[in-house]
C-alpha positions, 0 to 999 in steps of 0.5 A: 765123743767127749774129746770132740765135745771139749775141742769144739767147746774150746774152739768156740770159746777161743773164737769168741763164741763161748755162749754157744752150747756144745752138747750131745744127743742120746737115745733111750737105748743108752739106758740099761734100766728105765722101769721104774724111772728111779732105777734109770741107769746107763748101759756104760756109766764110765762115760757119764762123769766126764760128759756131764762134768763138761755139760754142767761146766758150760751150762749145756743141756743133754739132748735126749730123744724120747719116743714113747712109741718105741717103748710101747711097740717094744713092750708087746702089749704090756704098756697101755696105749693111753699111757703112751699117748699121754692121755689121762690114766691112773698112776702106774709107779711107786714113788712119784706118780707117773700118768704117762710114758713120756714122763717115766722115760724122761725121769729114767734118763734124769735118774741115770744122769744123777747116778753118774754126776749129772744132777745139775744138767738139764734135759732138752727133749730134742726129738719126740713124736709118734709115727703116722704109718708103718707100724703097730698103732702108727696112724694119723689119729694117734700122731695127732693125739700124741703131738697135741697131748705132748704140747699141752703137757711139757709146760708142766715138766715131769714128777722128778722135775716139775717145771717146763721141759723144752721139747721138740717134735721131730716130725709130724709124720715119721717114716717107718725106717726111723723107728726100726733103729730106735 
């Protein structure tokens, strides 16, 4: 992946389009650890220094797909639904206080990046959302709640990075198959 990113960046620069960012998107499954968020670490940290060196050198963000629904569904009842839906709840972590799963997951990614030289690389949440059908707690009401709470929240950032976080809702109605592979 890294050679492809470098080649694309070089080709864009040579063609006079050096202002176009080259990046890559990752899922939460690239993390070996994510709880507590400060323990965030990549499954394979060998790829980090070069990838994040390129991103930092070009001013490009890491694109991260952050789906609290997937973590909630996979936790077997060990995560509170309100925490996953970004509803106000009591802090659940030592260190910075986390009142929602989205922040905890995002900061786990930041922690992993810091461990492999990516401290200066911002995250853009390229995908987030909540399914409206096809799974446990996948219903229109929860989709509406999650999406609105996400929109209301991302302007405040996370405990680790308390400034606006560029975030994209993947789809208003996410199909079941999408989450089977997350």
